N, CA, C and O atoms as CSV, one atom per row, in Angstrom:
chain,resi,resn,atom,element,x,y,z
A,1,MET,N,N,-58.072,5.502,-18.298
A,1,MET,CA,C,-57.068,5.919,-17.324
A,1,MET,C,C,-56.307,4.681,-16.878
A,1,MET,O,O,-56.909,3.667,-16.524
A,2,LYS,N,N,-54.971,4.768,-16.897
A,2,LYS,CA,C,-54.130,3.642,-16.492
A,2,LYS,C,C,-53.140,4.083,-15.422
A,2,LYS,O,O,-52.696,5.231,-15.400
A,3,CYS,N,N,-52.810,3.168,-14.553
A,3,CYS,CA,C,-51.832,3.417,-13.498
A,3,CYS,C,C,-50.441,3.563,-14.135
A,3,CYS,O,O,-50.060,2.737,-14.965
A,4,PRO,N,N,-49.682,4.595,-13.761
A,4,PRO,CA,C,-48.340,4.752,-14.335
A,4,PRO,C,C,-47.354,3.692,-13.837
A,4,PRO,O,O,-46.314,3.481,-14.460
A,5,GLU,N,N,-47.666,3.026,-12.730
A,5,GLU,CA,C,-46.774,2.027,-12.151
A,5,GLU,C,C,-46.963,0.659,-12.795
A,5,GLU,O,O,-46.023,0.094,-13.352
A,6,CYS,N,N,-48.206,0.118,-12.715
A,6,CYS,CA,C,-48.447,-1.249,-13.184
A,6,CYS,C,C,-49.263,-1.315,-14.472
A,6,CYS,O,O,-49.521,-2.403,-14.988
A,7,LYS,N,N,-49.670,-0.158,-14.994
A,7,LYS,CA,C,-50.444,-0.060,-16.242
A,7,LYS,C,C,-51.829,-0.696,-16.153
A,7,LYS,O,O,-52.432,-1.016,-17.177
A,8,SER,N,N,-52.328,-0.877,-14.950
A,8,SER,CA,C,-53.658,-1.443,-14.760
A,8,SER,C,C,-54.708,-0.363,-15.014
A,8,SER,O,O,-54.477,0.812,-14.729
A,9,SER,N,N,-55.860,-0.762,-15.550
A,9,SER,CA,C,-56.941,0.200,-15.782
A,9,SER,C,C,-57.982,0.158,-14.654
A,9,SER,O,O,-59.016,0.820,-14.737
A,10,HIS,N,N,-57.704,-0.620,-13.606
A,10,HIS,CA,C,-58.615,-0.740,-12.474
A,10,HIS,C,C,-58.220,0.297,-11.415
A,10,HIS,O,O,-57.471,-0.007,-10.487
A,11,VAL,N,N,-58.740,1.540,-11.570
A,11,VAL,CA,C,-58.397,2.642,-10.659
A,11,VAL,C,C,-59.671,3.260,-10.108
A,11,VAL,O,O,-60.721,3.214,-10.748
A,12,ASN,N,N,-59.571,3.834,-8.927
A,12,ASN,CA,C,-60.684,4.521,-8.281
A,12,ASN,C,C,-60.296,5.960,-8.002
A,12,ASN,O,O,-59.119,6.279,-7.834
A,13,LYS,N,N,-61.304,6.827,-7.953
A,13,LYS,CA,C,-61.055,8.215,-7.564
A,13,LYS,C,C,-60.709,8.237,-6.080
A,13,LYS,O,O,-61.249,7.470,-5.283
A,14,ASN,N,N,-59.790,9.140,-5.731
A,14,ASN,CA,C,-59.318,9.177,-4.344
A,14,ASN,C,C,-59.176,10.625,-3.870
A,14,ASN,O,O,-58.118,11.009,-3.372
A,15,GLY,N,N,-60.220,11.421,-4.019
A,15,GLY,CA,C,-60.199,12.801,-3.549
A,15,GLY,C,C,-59.476,13.728,-4.514
A,15,GLY,O,O,-59.212,13.383,-5.666
A,16,HIS,N,N,-59.160,14.926,-4.000
A,16,HIS,CA,C,-58.471,15.932,-4.807
A,16,HIS,C,C,-57.167,16.313,-4.128
A,16,HIS,O,O,-57.076,16.338,-2.901
A,17,LYS,N,N,-56.171,16.606,-4.929
A,17,LYS,CA,C,-54.879,17.048,-4.419
A,17,LYS,C,C,-54.468,18.284,-5.198
A,17,LYS,O,O,-54.245,18.218,-6.407
A,18,LYS,N,N,-54.367,19.413,-4.504
A,18,LYS,CA,C,-54.023,20.694,-5.115
A,18,LYS,C,C,-54.947,21.029,-6.278
A,18,LYS,O,O,-54.500,21.520,-7.315
A,19,GLY,N,N,-56.233,20.763,-6.100
A,19,GLY,CA,C,-57.222,21.103,-7.105
A,19,GLY,C,C,-57.343,20.111,-8.246
A,19,GLY,O,O,-58.133,20.337,-9.163
A,20,LYS,N,N,-56.596,19.029,-8.225
A,20,LYS,CA,C,-56.655,18.032,-9.290
A,20,LYS,C,C,-57.175,16.715,-8.734
A,20,LYS,O,O,-56.960,16.392,-7.566
A,21,GLN,N,N,-57.858,15.963,-9.582
A,21,GLN,CA,C,-58.407,14.676,-9.175
A,21,GLN,C,C,-57.284,13.699,-8.873
A,21,GLN,O,O,-56.381,13.509,-9.688
A,22,ASN,N,N,-57.339,13.082,-7.705
A,22,ASN,CA,C,-56.366,12.084,-7.286
A,22,ASN,C,C,-56.963,10.701,-7.501
A,22,ASN,O,O,-58.143,10.488,-7.223
A,23,TYR,N,N,-56.163,9.760,-7.993
A,23,TYR,CA,C,-56.637,8.404,-8.262
A,23,TYR,C,C,-55.828,7.402,-7.442
A,23,TYR,O,O,-54.695,7.670,-7.042
A,24,LEU,N,N,-56.445,6.228,-7.199
A,24,LEU,CA,C,-55.803,5.157,-6.463
A,24,LEU,C,C,-55.913,3.882,-7.287
A,24,LEU,O,O,-57.008,3.485,-7.686
A,25,CYS,N,N,-54.773,3.243,-7.538
A,25,CYS,CA,C,-54.762,1.988,-8.282
A,25,CYS,C,C,-55.167,0.857,-7.340
A,25,CYS,O,O,-54.601,0.715,-6.256
A,26,VAL,N,N,-56.141,0.057,-7.752
A,26,VAL,CA,C,-56.623,-1.044,-6.932
A,26,VAL,C,C,-55.601,-2.182,-6.916
A,26,VAL,O,O,-55.469,-2.887,-5.916
A,27,GLU,N,N,-54.884,-2.359,-8.017
A,27,GLU,CA,C,-53.925,-3.464,-8.138
A,27,GLU,C,C,-52.681,-3.258,-7.270
A,27,GLU,O,O,-52.340,-4.114,-6.454
A,28,CYS,N,N,-52.007,-2.121,-7.450
A,28,CYS,CA,C,-50.728,-1.918,-6.739
A,28,CYS,C,C,-50.819,-0.917,-5.584
A,28,CYS,O,O,-49.881,-0.830,-4.791
A,29,GLY,N,N,-51.916,-0.158,-5.459
A,29,GLY,CA,C,-52.090,0.769,-4.345
A,29,GLY,C,C,-51.435,2.122,-4.537
A,29,GLY,O,O,-51.388,2.914,-3.595
A,30,ARG,N,N,-50.929,2.411,-5.719
A,30,ARG,CA,C,-50.260,3.690,-5.959
A,30,ARG,C,C,-51.293,4.801,-6.143
A,30,ARG,O,O,-52.331,4.609,-6.777
A,31,GLN,N,N,-50.981,5.974,-5.571
A,31,GLN,CA,C,-51.803,7.163,-5.782
A,31,GLN,C,C,-51.161,7.983,-6.883
A,31,GLN,O,O,-49.936,8.076,-6.965
A,32,PHE,N,N,-51.992,8.579,-7.735
A,32,PHE,CA,C,-51.449,9.398,-8.819
A,32,PHE,C,C,-52.524,10.352,-9.310
A,32,PHE,O,O,-53.707,10.178,-9.017
A,33,ILE,N,N,-52.101,11.365,-10.062
A,33,ILE,CA,C,-53.029,12.275,-10.722
A,33,ILE,C,C,-52.968,11.988,-12.215
A,33,ILE,O,O,-52.058,11.308,-12.688
A,34,GLU,N,N,-53.941,12.508,-12.950
A,34,GLU,CA,C,-54.070,12.140,-14.356
A,34,GLU,C,C,-52.888,12.616,-15.199
A,34,GLU,O,O,-52.329,11.838,-15.973
A,35,CYS,N,N,-52.510,13.856,-15.060
A,35,CYS,CA,C,-51.393,14.347,-15.880
A,35,CYS,C,C,-50.445,15.169,-15.010
A,35,CYS,O,O,-50.873,16.047,-14.261
A,36,TYR,N,N,-49.179,14.875,-15.119
A,36,TYR,CA,C,-48.148,15.606,-14.387
A,36,TYR,C,C,-47.570,16.671,-15.290
A,36,TYR,O,O,-47.307,16.417,-16.465
A,37,GLN,N,N,-47.370,17.871,-14.748
A,37,GLN,CA,C,-46.724,18.927,-15.512
A,37,GLN,C,C,-45.370,19.178,-14.880
A,37,GLN,O,O,-45.293,19.471,-13.687
A,38,PRO,N,N,-44.298,19.070,-15.655
A,38,PRO,CA,C,-42.967,19.266,-15.081
A,38,PRO,C,C,-42.776,20.700,-14.591
A,38,PRO,O,O,-43.343,21.643,-15.144
A,39,HIS,N,N,-41.967,20.843,-13.544
A,39,HIS,CA,C,-41.670,22.154,-12.991
A,39,HIS,C,C,-40.904,22.976,-14.019
A,39,HIS,O,O,-39.977,22.474,-14.654
A,40,LYS,N,N,-41.285,24.220,-14.181
A,40,LYS,CA,C,-40.691,25.065,-15.216
A,40,LYS,C,C,-39.261,25.463,-14.873
A,40,LYS,O,O,-38.398,25.448,-15.750
A,41,GLY,N,N,-38.993,25.813,-13.634
A,41,GLY,CA,C,-37.644,26.180,-13.226
A,41,GLY,C,C,-37.215,27.534,-13.777
A,41,GLY,O,O,-38.010,28.259,-14.375
A,42,TYR,N,N,-35.945,27.858,-13.566
A,42,TYR,CA,C,-35.374,29.112,-14.026
A,42,TYR,C,C,-34.471,28.852,-15.221
A,42,TYR,O,O,-33.900,27.770,-15.360
A,43,SER,N,N,-34.349,29.846,-16.073
A,43,SER,CA,C,-33.499,29.701,-17.252
A,43,SER,C,C,-32.023,29.739,-16.842
A,43,SER,O,O,-31.667,30.216,-15.764
A,44,GLN,N,N,-31.188,29.227,-17.730
A,44,GLN,CA,C,-29.741,29.239,-17.471
A,44,GLN,C,C,-29.216,30.667,-17.372
A,44,GLN,O,O,-28.254,30.921,-16.647
A,45,GLU,N,N,-29.832,31.597,-18.089
A,45,GLU,CA,C,-29.402,33.001,-18.047
A,45,GLU,C,C,-29.632,33.598,-16.650
A,45,GLU,O,O,-28.772,34.310,-16.133
A,46,VAL,N,N,-30.783,33.310,-16.044
A,46,VAL,CA,C,-31.076,33.815,-14.697
A,46,VAL,C,C,-30.101,33.207,-13.699
A,46,VAL,O,O,-29.590,33.911,-12.828
A,47,LYS,N,N,-29.837,31.905,-13.812
A,47,LYS,CA,C,-28.872,31.255,-12.918
A,47,LYS,C,C,-27.497,31.896,-13.052
A,47,LYS,O,O,-26.834,32.186,-12.057
A,48,ARG,N,N,-27.082,32.113,-14.293
A,48,ARG,CA,C,-25.759,32.696,-14.547
A,48,ARG,C,C,-25.658,34.099,-13.951
A,48,ARG,O,O,-24.642,34.443,-13.346
A,49,GLU,N,N,-26.707,34.911,-14.117
A,49,GLU,CA,C,-26.695,36.273,-13.581
A,49,GLU,C,C,-26.641,36.261,-12.050
A,49,GLU,O,O,-25.903,37.040,-11.446
A,50,CYS,N,N,-27.421,35.377,-11.428
A,50,CYS,CA,C,-27.426,35.296,-9.959
A,50,CYS,C,C,-26.062,34.862,-9.439
A,50,CYS,O,O,-25.566,35.422,-8.461
A,51,LEU,N,N,-25.449,33.866,-10.087
A,51,LEU,CA,C,-24.124,33.414,-9.661
A,51,LEU,C,C,-23.076,34.495,-9.866
A,51,LEU,O,O,-22.165,34.641,-9.052
A,52,LYS,N,N,-23.199,35.253,-10.946
A,52,LYS,CA,C,-22.255,36.351,-11.198
A,52,LYS,C,C,-22.389,37.433,-10.131
A,52,LYS,O,O,-21.389,37.986,-9.674
A,53,MET,N,N,-23.632,37.735,-9.732
A,53,MET,CA,C,-23.856,38.728,-8.669
A,53,MET,C,C,-23.254,38.239,-7.353
A,53,MET,O,O,-22.674,39.027,-6.607
A,54,TYR,N,N,-23.391,36.936,-7.063
A,54,TYR,CA,C,-22.837,36.383,-5.828
A,54,TYR,C,C,-21.313,36.460,-5.844
A,54,TYR,O,O,-20.701,36.840,-4.846
A,55,VAL,N,N,-20.701,36.103,-6.965
A,55,VAL,CA,C,-19.238,36.142,-7.065
A,55,VAL,C,C,-18.725,37.566,-6.914
A,55,VAL,O,O,-17.629,37.777,-6.394
A,56,ASN,N,N,-19.506,38.549,-7.364
A,56,ASN,CA,C,-19.095,39.951,-7.261
A,56,ASN,C,C,-19.383,40.566,-5.901
A,56,ASN,O,O,-19.203,41.770,-5.717
A,57,GLY,N,N,-19.831,39.749,-4.938
A,57,GLY,CA,C,-19.928,40.227,-3.560
A,57,GLY,C,C,-21.316,40.543,-3.059
A,57,GLY,O,O,-21.455,41.002,-1.926
A,58,MET,N,N,-22.347,40.320,-3.843
A,58,MET,CA,C,-23.700,40.583,-3.358
A,58,MET,C,C,-24.162,39.467,-2.443
A,58,MET,O,O,-23.768,38.314,-2.616
A,59,GLY,N,N,-24.991,39.800,-1.476
A,59,GLY,CA,C,-25.540,38.809,-0.573
A,59,GLY,C,C,-26.707,38.067,-1.209
A,59,GLY,O,O,-27.276,38.514,-2.206
A,60,PHE,N,N,-27.056,36.926,-0.617
A,60,PHE,CA,C,-28.133,36.109,-1.160
A,60,PHE,C,C,-29.467,36.847,-1.135
A,60,PHE,O,O,-30.226,36.786,-2.103
A,61,ARG,N,N,-29.757,37.536,-0.049
A,61,ARG,CA,C,-31.048,38.223,0.053
A,61,ARG,C,C,-31.113,39.451,-0.848
A,61,ARG,O,O,-32.189,39.813,-1.324
A,62,ALA,N,N,-29.981,40.091,-1.085
A,62,ALA,CA,C,-29.965,41.221,-2.017
A,62,ALA,C,C,-30.251,40.729,-3.438
A,62,ALA,O,O,-30.986,41.373,-4.187
A,63,ILE,N,N,-29.671,39.595,-3.801
A,63,ILE,CA,C,-29.948,39.012,-5.116
A,63,ILE,C,C,-31.414,38.614,-5.207
A,63,ILE,O,O,-32.045,38.771,-6.252
A,64,GLU,N,N,-31.950,38.097,-4.106
A,64,GLU,CA,C,-33.366,37.716,-4.072
A,64,GLU,C,C,-34.255,38.923,-4.344
A,64,GLU,O,O,-35.214,38.827,-5.110
A,65,ARG,N,N,-33.943,40.058,-3.722
A,65,ARG,CA,C,-34.753,41.264,-3.917
A,65,ARG,C,C,-34.688,41.756,-5.361
A,65,ARG,O,O,-35.693,42.206,-5.911
A,66,ILE,N,N,-33.507,41.671,-5.975
A,66,ILE,CA,C,-33.336,42.199,-7.328
A,66,ILE,C,C,-33.905,41.257,-8.386
A,66,ILE,O,O,-34.635,41.694,-9.275
A,67,LYS,N,N,-33.580,39.985,-8.298
A,67,LYS,CA,C,-33.943,39.026,-9.346
A,67,LYS,C,C,-35.264,38.306,-9.097
A,67,LYS,O,O,-35.839,37.739,-10.026
A,68,GLY,N,N,-35.755,38.319,-7.856
A,68,GLY,CA,C,-37.000,37.636,-7.562
A,68,GLY,C,C,-36.847,36.122,-7.417
A,68,GLY,O,O,-37.831,35.390,-7.529
A,69,VAL,N,N,-35.634,35.648,-7.170
A,69,VAL,CA,C,-35.353,34.228,-6.971
A,69,VAL,C,C,-35.111,34.015,-5.484
A,69,VAL,O,O,-34.355,34.769,-4.871
A,70,HIS,N,N,-35.739,33.003,-4.891
A,70,HIS,CA,C,-35.610,32.771,-3.456
A,70,HIS,C,C,-34.152,32.508,-3.088
A,70,HIS,O,O,-33.420,31.861,-3.837
A,71,HIS,N,N,-33.739,33.020,-1.923
A,71,HIS,CA,C,-32.327,32.938,-1.541
A,71,HIS,C,C,-31.851,31.495,-1.333
A,71,HIS,O,O,-30.680,31.210,-1.582
A,72,THR,N,N,-32.708,30.582,-0.889
A,72,THR,CA,C,-32.260,29.198,-0.731
A,72,THR,C,C,-32.017,28.540,-2.088
A,72,THR,O,O,-31.180,27.645,-2.203
A,73,THR,N,N,-32.740,28.979,-3.107
A,73,THR,CA,C,-32.490,28.482,-4.460
A,73,THR,C,C,-31.101,28.917,-4.919
A,73,THR,O,O,-30.366,28.134,-5.521
A,74,ILE,N,N,-30.749,30.157,-4.636
A,74,ILE,CA,C,-29.429,30.671,-5.012
A,74,ILE,C,C,-28.340,29.926,-4.248
A,74,ILE,O,O,-27.297,29.601,-4.816
A,75,ILE,N,N,-28.574,29.655,-2.966
A,75,ILE,CA,C,-27.602,28.903,-2.167
A,75,ILE,C,C,-27.385,27.523,-2.766
A,75,ILE,O,O,-26.250,27.054,-2.849
A,76,ASN,N,N,-28.466,26.866,-3.185
A,76,ASN,CA,C,-28.335,25.545,-3.801
A,76,ASN,C,C,-27.554,25.616,-5.110
A,76,ASN,O,O,-26.765,24.716,-5.401
A,77,TRP,N,N,-27.757,26.669,-5.906
A,77,TRP,CA,C,-26.999,26.830,-7.149
A,77,TRP,C,C,-25.514,26.999,-6.858
A,77,TRP,O,O,-24.670,26.437,-7.556
A,78,VAL,N,N,-25.195,27.785,-5.814
A,78,VAL,CA,C,-23.794,27.994,-5.447
A,78,VAL,C,C,-23.165,26.673,-5.008
A,78,VAL,O,O,-22.024,26.383,-5.365
A,79,LYS,N,N,-23.901,25.873,-4.238
A,79,LYS,CA,C,-23.382,24.573,-3.811
A,79,LYS,C,C,-23.144,23.654,-5.001
A,79,LYS,O,O,-22.138,22.946,-5.043
A,80,GLN,N,N,-24.059,23.657,-5.973
A,80,GLN,CA,C,-23.898,22.819,-7.158
A,80,GLN,C,C,-22.656,23.207,-7.945
A,80,GLN,O,O,-21.915,22.337,-8.403
A,81,VAL,N,N,-22.422,24.500,-8.105
A,81,VAL,CA,C,-21.243,24.960,-8.832
A,81,VAL,C,C,-19.990,24.655,-8.021
A,81,VAL,O,O,-18.956,24.309,-8.593
A,82,GLY,N,N,-20.065,24.778,-6.695
A,82,GLY,CA,C,-18.912,24.490,-5.846
A,82,GLY,C,C,-18.473,23.041,-5.914
A,82,GLY,O,O,-17.284,22.748,-5.797
A,83,GLU,N,N,-19.430,22.119,-6.105
A,83,GLU,CA,C,-19.074,20.702,-6.215
A,83,GLU,C,C,-18.310,20.402,-7.499
A,83,GLU,O,O,-17.577,19.416,-7.577
A,84,LEU,N,N,-18.481,21.252,-8.502
A,84,LEU,CA,C,-17.787,21.057,-9.776
A,84,LEU,C,C,-16.330,21.524,-9.721
A,84,LEU,O,O,-15.517,21.149,-10.566
A,85,LEU,N,N,-16.010,22.345,-8.720
A,85,LEU,CA,C,-14.645,22.868,-8.605
A,85,LEU,C,C,-13.691,21.780,-8.126
A,85,LEU,O,O,-14.104,20.872,-7.406
A,86,PRO,N,N,-12.420,21.862,-8.517
A,86,PRO,CA,C,-11.457,20.860,-8.052
A,86,PRO,C,C,-11.152,21.041,-6.570
A,86,PRO,O,O,-11.388,22.106,-6.001
A,87,GLU,N,N,-10.626,19.988,-5.955
A,87,GLU,CA,C,-10.230,20.046,-4.549
A,87,GLU,C,C,-9.061,21.012,-4.387
A,87,GLU,O,O,-8.408,21.375,-5.365
A,88,ALA,N,N,-8.798,21.427,-3.140
A,88,ALA,CA,C,-7.693,22.340,-2.862
A,88,ALA,C,C,-6.378,21.672,-3.250
A,88,ALA,O,O,-6.188,20.475,-3.038
A,89,TYR,N,N,-5.500,22.444,-3.806
A,89,TYR,CA,C,-4.219,21.910,-4.253
A,89,TYR,C,C,-3.147,22.148,-3.196
A,89,TYR,O,O,-3.269,23.044,-2.361
A,90,GLU,N,N,-2.119,21.352,-3.244
A,90,GLU,CA,C,-0.976,21.518,-2.356
A,90,GLU,C,C,0.013,22.478,-3.016
A,90,GLU,O,O,0.392,22.269,-4.168
A,91,PRO,N,N,0.433,23.519,-2.312
A,91,PRO,CA,C,1.382,24.461,-2.918
A,91,PRO,C,C,2.750,23.801,-3.126
A,91,PRO,O,O,3.125,22.873,-2.410
A,92,ASP,N,N,3.484,24.305,-4.123
A,92,ASP,CA,C,4.809,23.764,-4.429
A,92,ASP,C,C,5.814,24.098,-3.338
A,92,ASP,O,O,6.661,23.277,-2.986
A,93,THR,N,N,5.710,25.318,-2.806
A,93,THR,CA,C,6.646,25.730,-1.754
A,93,THR,C,C,5.858,26.129,-0.519
A,93,THR,O,O,4.767,26.692,-0.610
A,94,ILE,N,N,6.431,25.828,0.634
A,94,ILE,CA,C,5.815,26.198,1.905
A,94,ILE,C,C,6.589,27.393,2.448
A,94,ILE,O,O,7.817,27.344,2.519
A,95,PRO,N,N,5.889,28.477,2.837
A,95,PRO,CA,C,6.600,29.651,3.341
A,95,PRO,C,C,7.360,29.340,4.635
A,95,PRO,O,O,6.914,28.539,5.456
A,96,ASP,N,N,8.522,29.993,4.796
A,96,ASP,CA,C,9.349,29.782,5.984
A,96,ASP,C,C,8.886,30.622,7.169
A,96,ASP,O,O,9.059,30.218,8.319
A,97,VAL,N,N,8.299,31.788,6.900
A,97,VAL,CA,C,7.935,32.714,7.967
A,97,VAL,C,C,6.433,32.966,7.901
A,97,VAL,O,O,5.868,33.151,6.822
A,98,GLY,N,N,5.801,32.972,9.061
A,98,GLY,CA,C,4.392,33.318,9.158
A,98,GLY,C,C,4.199,34.336,10.257
A,98,GLY,O,O,4.986,34.379,11.202
A,99,GLU,N,N,3.166,35.160,10.154
A,99,GLU,CA,C,2.926,36.203,11.136
A,99,GLU,C,C,1.686,35.862,11.942
A,99,GLU,O,O,0.631,35.585,11.371
A,100,LEU,N,N,1.801,35.880,13.280
A,100,LEU,CA,C,0.704,35.519,14.161
A,100,LEU,C,C,0.363,36.608,15.159
A,100,LEU,O,O,-0.280,36.321,16.168
A,101,ASP,N,N,0.766,37.840,14.918
A,101,ASP,CA,C,0.552,38.909,15.888
A,101,ASP,C,C,-0.923,39.105,16.230
A,101,ASP,O,O,-1.275,39.186,17.406
A,102,GLU,N,N,-1.782,39.183,15.227
A,102,GLU,CA,C,-3.189,39.438,15.488
A,102,GLU,C,C,-3.833,38.281,16.254
A,102,GLU,O,O,-4.648,38.516,17.146
A,103,LEU,N,N,-3.492,37.081,15.932
A,103,LEU,CA,C,-4.049,35.923,16.612
A,103,LEU,C,C,-3.644,35.914,18.085
A,103,LEU,O,O,-4.478,35.674,18.958
A,104,GLU,N,N,-2.380,36.173,18.360
A,104,GLU,CA,C,-1.919,36.198,19.752
A,104,GLU,C,C,-2.580,37.318,20.527
A,104,GLU,O,O,-2.932,37.124,21.690
A,105,THR,N,N,-2.761,38.475,19.931
A,105,THR,CA,C,-3.396,39.599,20.608
A,105,THR,C,C,-4.841,39.245,20.942
A,105,THR,O,O,-5.310,39.550,22.038
A,106,PHE,N,N,-5.542,38.617,20.031
A,106,PHE,CA,C,-6.941,38.268,20.270
A,106,PHE,C,C,-7.065,37.243,21.389
A,106,PHE,O,O,-7.903,37.407,22.276
A,107,ILE,N,N,-6.265,36.207,21.369
A,107,ILE,CA,C,-6.330,35.184,22.412
A,107,ILE,C,C,-5.908,35.762,23.748
A,107,ILE,O,O,-6.479,35.418,24.782
A,108,GLY,N,N,-4.918,36.633,23.737
A,108,GLY,CA,C,-4.453,37.232,24.975
A,108,GLY,C,C,-5.496,38.124,25.618
A,108,GLY,O,O,-5.472,38.304,26.836
A,109,SER,N,N,-6.420,38.695,24.838
A,109,SER,CA,C,-7.398,39.608,25.407
A,109,SER,C,C,-8.664,38.900,25.874
A,109,SER,O,O,-9.543,39.539,26.452
A,110,LYS,N,N,-8.776,37.603,25.640
A,110,LYS,CA,C,-9.960,36.877,26.094
A,110,LYS,C,C,-9.913,36.712,27.612
A,110,LYS,O,O,-8.839,36.592,28.203
A,111,LYS,N,N,-11.094,36.707,28.232
A,111,LYS,CA,C,-11.147,36.560,29.680
A,111,LYS,C,C,-10.873,35.133,30.103
A,111,LYS,O,O,-10.258,34.902,31.144
A,112,THR,N,N,-11.315,34.186,29.321
A,112,THR,CA,C,-11.061,32.783,29.638
A,112,THR,C,C,-10.133,32.196,28.584
A,112,THR,O,O,-10.216,32.539,27.405
A,113,LYS,N,N,-9.251,31.312,29.022
A,113,LYS,CA,C,-8.261,30.749,28.131
A,113,LYS,C,C,-8.770,29.469,27.445
A,113,LYS,O,O,-8.164,29.007,26.478
A,114,SER,N,N,-9.875,28.896,27.939
A,114,SER,CA,C,-10.394,27.676,27.341
A,114,SER,C,C,-11.921,27.745,27.253
A,114,SER,O,O,-12.513,28.726,27.703
A,115,GLY,N,N,-12.559,26.742,26.692
A,115,GLY,CA,C,-13.988,26.750,26.431
A,115,GLY,C,C,-14.861,26.713,27.657
A,115,GLY,O,O,-14.460,26.174,28.689
A,116,CYS,N,N,-16.032,27.269,27.563
A,116,CYS,CA,C,-17.096,27.248,28.588
A,116,CYS,C,C,-16.659,27.865,29.920
A,116,CYS,O,O,-17.212,27.514,30.962
A,117,GLY,N,N,-15.705,28.752,29.910
A,117,GLY,CA,C,-15.282,29.400,31.141
A,117,GLY,C,C,-14.428,28.543,32.042
A,117,GLY,O,O,-14.129,28.963,33.159
A,118,GLN,N,N,-14.017,27.352,31.614
A,118,GLN,CA,C,-13.192,26.447,32.406
A,118,GLN,C,C,-11.717,26.851,32.298
A,118,GLN,O,O,-11.293,27.397,31.280
A,119,GLN,N,N,-10.973,26.591,33.310
A,119,GLN,CA,C,-9.533,26.877,33.321
A,119,GLN,C,C,-8.754,25.664,32.939
A,119,GLN,O,O,-7.525,25.710,32.892
């Protein structure tokens, strides 16, 4: 048995971690287990299907119920794909007229005109 950090063979047993023997290198002090197994993860097909469901309007928890993938995993996939998208572009023409009727009606119906009830 050799330390993965310094390649020293001077190691001691150091208890168990998740049912596997944990070792401690005497030379460099690193803790390690004998063999690491990489995380299996989800296939690209499952990721693609989950992202397609999200784009088509399904919620994260609904996708979780159907596909069996945790909703925070799906959120992370959406963020990763979003980082690949280009930044917002500037339009060639700016409209001359805009409509604000709904915004004015909403602000006008509020009891307070500013934050925290202050005038």
